[in-house]
Each structure stands twice: as structure tokens, then as C-alpha cells.
C-alpha positions in Angstrom: 10.5 -5.4 -47.3 7.0 -6.5 -46.1 4.8 -4.1 -44.4 4.9 -6.0 -41.2 8.8 -5.7 -41.1 8.7 -2.2 -41.8 6.1 -1.6 -39.0 8.3 -3.4 -36.6 11.5 -1.4 -37.6 9.6 1.9 -37.4 8.1 1.2 -34.1 11.7 0.2 -32.6 13.2 3.3 -34.1 12.7 5.5 -31.0 13.1 2.9 -28.2 12.7 5.1 -25.1 9.7 6.8 -26.5 8.1 3.5 -27.5 8.8 2.1 -24.1 7.2 5.0 -22.4 4.1 4.9 -24.6 3.7 1.0 -24.1 4.0 1.6 -20.2 1.3 4.2 -20.4 -0.9 2.1 -22.7 -0.3 -1.1 -20.6 -1.6 0.6 -17.4 -4.8 1.5 -19.4 -5.1 -2.2 -20.4 -4.5 -3.4 -16.8 -7.3 -1.2 -15.7 -9.6 -2.4 -18.5 -8.8 -6.1 -17.3 -8.9 -5.5 -13.5 -12.0 -3.5 -13.0 -14.5 -6.0 -14.6 -12.6 -8.7 -12.6 -13.2 -6.8 -9.4 -16.9 -6.3 -10.3 -17.4 -10.0 -10.9 -15.7 -11.0 -7.8 -17.9 -8.6 -5.8 -21.0 -9.9 -7.5 -19.9 -13.5 -6.8 -19.2 -12.7 -3.1 -22.6 -10.9 -2.7 -24.4 -13.7 -4.4 -22.8 -16.2 -2.0 -23.9 -14.1 1.0 -27.4 -13.9 -0.4 -27.5 -17.7 -0.8 -26.0 -18.2 2.6 -28.6 -15.8 4.2 -31.5 -17.7 2.5 -30.3 -20.9 3.5 -29.7 -19.8 7.2 -33.0 -18.2 7.4 -34.7 -21.2 6.0 -33.0 -23.6 8.5 -33.7 -21.2 11.4 -37.4 -21.2 10.5 -37.4 -25.0 10.1 -35.7 -25.3 13.5 -37.9 -22.9 15.3 -41.1 -24.7 13.9 -39.6 -27.9 15.3 -39.3 -26.4 18.8 -42.7 -24.8 19.1 -43.1 -26.5 22.5 -39.6 -25.4 23.7 -39.1 -22.8 26.4 -35.5 -21.7 26.9 -34.3 -20.4 30.3 -31.0 -18.8 31.0 -29.3 -16.9 33.6 -27.8 -14.3 31.3 -29.8 -11.6 29.5 -27.5 -12.1 26.5 -28.8 -15.5 26.0 -32.0 -16.8 24.5 -31.9 -15.0 21.2 -31.5 -18.1 19.3 -31.2 -21.5 20.6 -29.3 -20.3 23.7 -26.6 -18.5 21.7 -25.4 -15.3 23.2 -26.5 -12.4 21.0 -23.5 -10.8 19.6 -21.1 -12.8 21.6 -18.9 -15.5 20.1 -18.5 -17.3 23.4 -20.6 -17.7 26.5 -19.1 -15.4 29.1 -17.1 -13.3 26.7 -17.1 -9.8 27.9 -19.5 -10.7 30.8 -19.7 -12.6 34.0 -21.0 -16.1 33.5 -24.2 -16.6 35.4 -25.5 -20.0 36.7 -28.9 -21.6 37.6 -28.9 -23.8 40.7 -29.9 -27.5 39.7 -32.6 -27.4 42.4 -34.6 -25.1 40.0 -34.9 -28.1 37.6 -36.8 -30.1 40.2 -39.1 -27.1 41.0 -39.9 -26.3 37.3 -40.6 -30.0 36.6 -43.6 -29.8 38.9 -45.3 -27.0 36.9 -48.4 -28.4 35.1 -47.7 -29.1 31.4 -43.9 -29.6 31.7 -42.9 -32.6 29.7 -39.2 -32.7 29.9 -36.3 -30.5 31.0 -32.8 -30.5 29.5 -30.1 -28.8 31.4 -26.9 -27.5 29.9 -23.6 -26.1 31.4 -21.8 -23.8 29.0 -18.5 -22.5 30.4 -15.6 -20.7 28.6 -12.1 -22.4 28.4 -9.4 -21.2 30.6 -7.0 -21.0 27.6 -7.3 -17.7 25.6 -6.3 -16.5 22.3 -5.6 -13.1 20.8 -7.8 -12.0 18.0 -7.8 -8.8 15.9 -11.3 -7.1 15.6 -11.9 -4.4 12.9 -14.3 -1.5 13.6 -15.0 1.6 11.4 -12.6 3.5 13.8 -9.7 0.9 13.4 -8.5 -2.3 14.6 -7.8 -3.6 18.1 -6.6 -6.8 19.7 -8.8 -8.7 22.2 -8.3 -11.9 24.3 -11.0 -14.4 24.3 -11.4 -18.1 25.2 -10.2 -20.6 22.7 -13.4 -22.8 22.9 -16.6 -23.3 25.0 -17.4 -26.4 27.1 -20.9 -27.5 26.6 -22.1 -30.0 29.3 -25.1 -32.1 28.1 -27.4 -34.4 30.1 -26.7 -37.7 28.4 -29.9 -39.5 29.1 -31.0 -41.6 26.1 -34.6 -40.4 26.2 -33.4 -36.8 26.0 -30.9 -37.6 23.1 -33.4 -39.5 21.1 -36.2 -37.0 21.5 -34.4 -33.6 21.3 -31.7 -32.0 19.4 -29.3 -31.6 22.4 -26.2 -32.9 20.5 -24.8 -31.8 17.2 -26.0 -34.0 14.4 -23.2 -33.2 11.8 -20.7 -35.5 13.1 -18.1 -36.1 10.2 -15.7 -38.4 12.1 -16.1 -41.0 15.0 -19.5 -41.1 16.8 -21.7 -39.0 18.9 -21.9 -38.9 22.7 -24.2 -41.6 24.2 -25.8 -42.4 27.6 -23.2 -43.6 30.0 -20.3 -41.6 28.4 -17.8 -40.3 30.8 -14.2 -39.2 30.3 -14.9 -38.6 26.6 -15.6 -35.7 24.5 -16.8 -34.5 21.0 -15.0 -31.5 19.5 -15.7 -29.2 16.5 -13.6 -29.5 13.4 -12.0 -26.2 13.7 -10.9 -27.0 17.3 -9.5 -30.4 16.0 -7.4 -28.4 13.5 -6.4 -25.9 16.1 -4.9 -28.5 18.5 -4.2 -31.2 15.7 -6.2 -33.8 17.7 -8.4 -36.4 16.1 -10.7 -39.3 16.9 -8.9 -41.4 19.6 -6.5 -38.7 20.7 -6.4 -37.1 24.0 -7.1 -33.5 24.8 -6.6 -31.7 28.1 -9.7 -29.8 29.3 -9.4 -27.8 32.5 -6.5 -29.9 33.6 -8.1 -33.1 32.9 -7.5 -35.4 30.0 -10.4 -36.6 27.8 -10.5 -38.9 24.9 -11.9 -37.5 21.7 -14.6 -39.8 20.2 -16.3 -37.6 17.7 -15.5 -34.6 15.4 -18.4 -32.5 14.0 -18.6 -29.5 11.7 -19.2 -26.3 13.4 -18.1 -22.5 13.0 -17.8 -22.2 16.8 -15.1 -23.9 18.8 -16.9 -26.2 21.2 -16.2 -29.2 23.3 -19.2 -31.4 24.1 -19.2 -33.7 27.2 -21.2 -35.2 29.8 -22.7 -32.5 32.1 -21.5 -34.2 35.2 -17.9 -34.1 33.9 -18.3 -30.4 32.9 -19.6 -29.6 36.4 -16.8 -31.4 38.0 -13.8 -30.0 36.1 -15.1 -26.4 36.2 -16.0 -26.6 39.8 -19.7 -26.0 39.2 -21.4 -29.0 40.9 -25.2 -28.4 41.1 -25.0 -25.4 38.6 -26.2 -25.2 35.0 -26.4 -22.2 32.6 -29.4 -23.0 30.5 -32.5 -25.1 30.7 -34.5 -26.4 27.7 -38.0 -26.9 29.0 -40.5 -28.8 26.8 -44.1 -28.6 27.2 -46.6 -31.2 26.7 -48.2 -29.3 24.0 -48.2 -25.7 22.5 -51.2 -24.7 24.6 -49.1 -25.1 27.8 -46.1 -22.8 26.6 -47.5 -19.5 27.5 -48.8 -20.6 31.0 -45.5 -22.2 31.8 -43.4 -19.4 30.8 -45.7 -17.2 32.8 -45.2 -19.3 35.9 -41.4 -19.5 35.5 -41.1 -15.6 35.0 -43.2 -15.0 38.1 -41.4 -17.5 40.4 -37.9 -16.7 39.1 -37.7 -13.1 37.9 -33.9 -13.3 37.6 -34.1 -15.9 34.9 -34.7 -14.9 31.3 -37.4 -17.0 29.4 -37.7 -17.3 25.6 -40.6 -19.0 23.9 -41.4 -20.0 20.4 -43.1 -16.7 19.9 -40.1 -14.8 21.1 -37.7 -16.7 18.8 -40.0 -16.2 15.8 -40.4 -12.6 16.5 -36.6 -12.2 16.8 -36.1 -14.2 13.6 -38.5 -11.7 11.7 -36.6 -8.7 13.1 -33.3 -10.2 12.2 -34.6 -11.0 8.7 -35.8 -7.6 8.2 -32.5 -6.0 9.2 -30.4 -8.3 7.1 -32.9 -7.8 4.0 -32.3 -4.1 4.4 -28.6 -4.5 4.7 -28.7 -6.7 1.5 -30.6 -4.0 -0.3 -28.0 -1.5 0.7 -25.4 -3.9 -0.6 -27.1 -4.3 -3.9 -27.3 -0.5 -4.2 -23.6 -0.1 -3.4 -22.8 -2.7 -6.0 -24.8 -0.9 -8.5 -23.0 2.3 -7.8 -19.8 0.5 -7.9 -20.7 -0.8 -11.3 -21.4 2.8 -12.5 -18.0 3.9 -11.2 -16.4 1.0 -12.9 -18.0 2.0 -16.3 -16.8 5.6 -16.0 -13.2 4.3 -15.1 -13.2 1.9 -18.1 -14.5 4.7 -20.3 -11.8 6.9 -19.2 -9.2 4.2 -19.9 -10.6 3.7 -23.4 -10.5 7.5 -24.0 -6.9 7.8 -22.7 -5.8 4.9 -24.8 -7.3 6.2 -27.9 -5.7 9.7 -27.2 -2.3 8.2 -26.5 -2.3 6.4 -29.8 -3.7 9.3 -31.7 -1.1 11.9 -30.4 1.7 9.2 -30.7 1.0 8.6 -34.3 0.3 12.2 -35.2 3.7 13.1 -33.8 5.2 10.0 -35.8 3.5 11.3 -39.0 4.9 14.7 -38.6 8.3 13.3 -37.8 8.5 11.1 -40.8 6.8 13.5 -43.3 9.9 13.3 -45.6 10.0 9.5 -45.5 6.3 9.6 -46.4 7.2 11.7 -49.4 9.9 9.3 -50.5 7.5 6.3 -50.3 5.0 8.0 -52.5 7.6 9.2 -54.9 8.8 5.5 -55.4 5.3 4.2 -56.0 3.5 3.7 -52.7 -0.2 4.4 -53.0 -2.3 6.3 -50.5 -3.8 3.0 -49.4 -0.3 1.6 -48.8 0.9 4.4 -46.6 -2.5 4.5 -44.7 -2.2 0.8 -44.0 1.5 1.2 -42.8 0.7 3.6 -40.2 -2.5 1.8 -39.0 -0.5 -1.5 -38.7 2.2 0.5 -36.5 -0.5 1.7 -34.3 -2.0 -1.8 -33.9 1.5 -3.3 -33.3 2.1 -0.7 -30.6 -1.2 -1.5 -29.0 -0.5 -5.2 -29.2 2.7 -4.9 -27.4 1.2 -2.7 -24.7 -1.8 -5.0 -24.5 0.5 -8.0 -23.7 2.3 -6.2 -21.0 -1.0 -4.8 -19.6 -2.5 -8.3 -19.6 0.5 -9.4 -17.5 0.1 -6.4 -15.2 -3.5 -7.2 -14.9 -3.4 -10.8 -14.1 -0.8 -10.2 -11.4 -2.1 -7.0 -10.0 -5.8 -7.2 -10.4 -6.6 -7.5 -6.7 -4.6 -4.4 -5.9 -5.8 -2.3 -8.9 -9.4 -3.1 -8.3 -9.2 -2.4 -4.5 -7.6 1.0 -5.4 -10.2 2.0 -8.1 -13.4 0.4 -6.9 -15.1 1.2 -3.5 -15.3 -1.5 -1.0 -18.5 -3.6 -1.1 -18.9 -5.1 2.6 -22.4 -4.6 4.0 -21.4 -6.5 7.3 -18.1 -4.6 8.0 -19.6 -2.5 10.8 -21.9 -3.6 13.6 -25.2 -1.9 13.6 -27.2 -1.4 16.7 -29.4 -4.3 17.4 -27.8 -6.3 14.6 -27.4 -9.9 15.9 -24.2 -10.7 14.2 -23.5 -14.0 15.7 -26.9 -15.4 15.2 -26.6 -15.6 11.6 -23.1 -16.3 10.3 -22.4 -15.7 6.7 -19.0 -17.0 6.8 -17.6 -13.5 6.3 -18.0 -13.8 2.6 -17.4 -10.2 1.9 -15.5 -9.1 4.9 -12.7 -11.5 3.7 -10.6 -10.6 0.6 -12.6 -11.8 -2.4 -10.5 -13.5 -5.1 -10.1 -11.1 -8.1 -8.8 -13.1 -11.0 -9.4 -12.0 -14.6 -10.8 -14.9 -16.7 -9.8 -15.7 -20.1 -12.9 -14.3 -21.7 -12.2 -10.8 -20.2 -8.5 -11.1 -21.3 -9.4 -11.8 -24.8 -12.2 -9.2 -25.0 -9.9 -6.5 -23.5 -7.1 -7.5 -25.7 -9.3 -7.2 -28.8 -10.8 -3.9 -27.7 -7.2 -2.6 -27.2 -6.3 -3.6 -30.8 -9.3 -1.8 -32.1 -8.5 1.2 -30.1 -5.0 1.1 -31.7 -6.4 0.9 -35.1 -8.9 3.7 -34.4 -6.4 6.0 -32.8 -4.1 5.6 -35.8 -6.9 6.1 -38.4 -6.7 9.8 -38.6 -2.9 10.1 -38.6 -2.7 7.3 -41.2 -5.3 9.2 -43.4 -3.4 12.4 -42.9 -0.2 10.7 -43.9 -1.8 9.1 -47.0 -3.1 12.7 -48.0 0.4 14.2 -47.9 1.7 15.4 -51.3 5.0 13.9 -52.3 6.5 17.3 -53.4 5.5 19.1 -50.1 6.8 16.0 -48.1 10.2 16.0 -49.8 10.5 19.8 -49.1 9.7 19.3 -45.5 12.8 19.8 -43.0 
């Protein structure tokens, strides 16, 4: 009978005991697979956030540099942080009263020395709302918010050609042009929400519009002619934001001072304000990213300790199991040595049994790890999400990282991790069996045969 056949037969002698040992060992194997997979997933997610952050900061810096002569004017204190986006608010008017500027102000501001162009906008929330779940450190709650934002734009060709007043990332159809009325451009996520595409109709504020373009955006927005937006929302003569362009940088501060003095109820943001806000935002995010990197380092230390515990537990389980087996089979060892088995043969027999037991447990543990890695890693590793809680003054909506860490990261063990863990597991089985096998090989045949 071959040594492998004897090992299989001996391992299967005590089926229940073998089953319990395999379950215990397989859990250790699953931990050894899941924890590295969880660490790698967190590292990838953190790297994605850092790359997204760098790209966003760079694009914002470029955009700010392009708009050095731009003065933003809004009727709401929550606006003007970045290009008219409400600070910390996903939609204009969400959680606040929508404020308006009378269009007559446009004519008055245009007379100020140094003013080159004025672009009026009307941003109004949709009548239709949707329920969303918000998560905070104190728990979750449901809120109702508008499905989308209407953005009315002054469709003059000179303004469209000279300034970035319309989205440039059109992925289907065309952009709005001068003379357009009764047509709209919508964001891709809004197209998916309503299942409407280029050429289809969409009802906005009770009026039907034809979709002529779809663009890629994280915010659900409907772009249309400002006159259409004013009519359907009953805001004739009102706007919510003005982009005032100076003839040169030297005019910016003087124009801003005149507007602030003449219209104290309005909020004015200049290039210097946007740049200062960007620097504050950059500093806050860099601090947050540093904290995230520190948390990941701590997580790796915890992971190392847990893997070490799993390794020690595996070795001890195999050790005690094989010691008990050697003691249980002392008489059998004596018979084997009496019929000519050498110390080396006996030692190899027990080491092979330990390896076989580890291999069986390793296979079961690998399956558990592949299926349960997300659950196991989430239970054993601390959560790494630097953006889960809103910090005071943290302009969350201004830089959108796509919630790279706030969403569940994909924890999937790769083939290399599986093979490495399985190899380590077999090695632990051999090492755990080494002393019991050596002890069995050193047993005297006469003493073993007298053992009861």
C-alpha cells in the first residue's frame, strides 16, 4: 500500500474529527485570503480618490485661470463658491428659498466702466422630487429633493462662442444654439432616469420639450433657452446668477466694488475669491487624504496581526491534531516499525497526513474566501472612508470624487493571492506535523507494542 493511500485512509478514519478540524483550518485559510484582498481593494479605492482629486484640482485651477476676468453675481449666499455651484448643496434651492435677481440689474451693471459682457442664468429646481437616503455618523435618514435642476441660458452666439456657458461634453446629439426654443439638452444620468434620448420628448414644468443633446455630468440638469425657463417657471424678468466679464483684469476689483456698494443684497465672487477658496479646499482635502493614508497604514498593521494570528492558529491546530493522532496510533506505529518501516518512513507518513489535511482545509477555505471575502474583510478590517462624514467648512459638492470609498469597494482575491495562501497553508501543515512526526519516528517498537 502506497504512502499516499495510507495517508488518505488514516485521515478518513475519524470522519467527524477530521471534518471539524477542516472547518477550523478552512476559516483560517479564508482569513488569510480575505484580509489581503480587502487591503488591496482599499488601496485601489484610495488611489482612485487621489487620482480623481488631483485631476479635479488641476481642472479647477485651469478653469479659474481661464476666468480671471469673470465676476460671479448671485442672489444666494450659498452660491459663488465655484462657478455658481451651491456650496454643499446638490441642487439650487435644496434646503433653502430660491432667490432671484431682477433682470433690470443687468442693464444697470452693463453701464459700469470696464464691463465687457454679462451672461444671465436662471437656475430653478424641478417640481418633481425623489426620495434619497443620506448617511451621517449618527445614522441614516430619508430626504426629499428635486429630481433635476433647470438651467436657463442666454443663447446668443457671441456669448456661446466666447464663454463656457454651455456644457462642452456632449456625448449624443448637439449643443444648444442661438434661436433654439422648445428644445433642451439633458445630462446622461437624467436621460437614464427617464429613459429619454435624442429626439424624444420630455415634459418640464408641464410643457413638452424635444431633447436635442445629451452630455455627461454628475448632476441631473436640463439646459434650455433662458426665455423658455423664465416662462415655464413663471419667472419672467428674473435670473438667479450673472456672469460679468470685465474688459481686463485691472477692471475686476473696481467693478466688484461698485456692484457690492450698489447692490449689498447680492453676493459677488471674483477670481481672487475663487482662487482663495480653491486653496482652502485643497488644503482641507490634502489633510483628509493624509488622514486616510494614516488610517490605511493602521489597517495594514491590524491586517498583519490578524494574518499572523491565523498562521499561528493554523500551526497549533495541526500540531495538536497530529500529536493526538500520534498518541492514538502509538501501537500502530510500533507494528509498522516492527515489520521494517524506518524512522524516515514513519516520519514522512505523518507529515504527509498533516499536509493532506491542510490541503483539504485549504481548498474549502479558498472557496469560502472567494465567496465571503467582502464580508470577512469588512468584519475584520476597519472601514477606510475619509469622506463619510461632513466636516465643518468641507465643500463636499464642489469636488466630487465619485464616492470612490463611500461605495462598497470590490473585494475579490486574485489568483496570485490564492496560490500564495494555499502554498503557505501546505507549508504550515508540514511544519505543524513536523514535531509529532519526529516524535512518532522516535518511538521504540517494544514500547509502542506494550501501549494500551
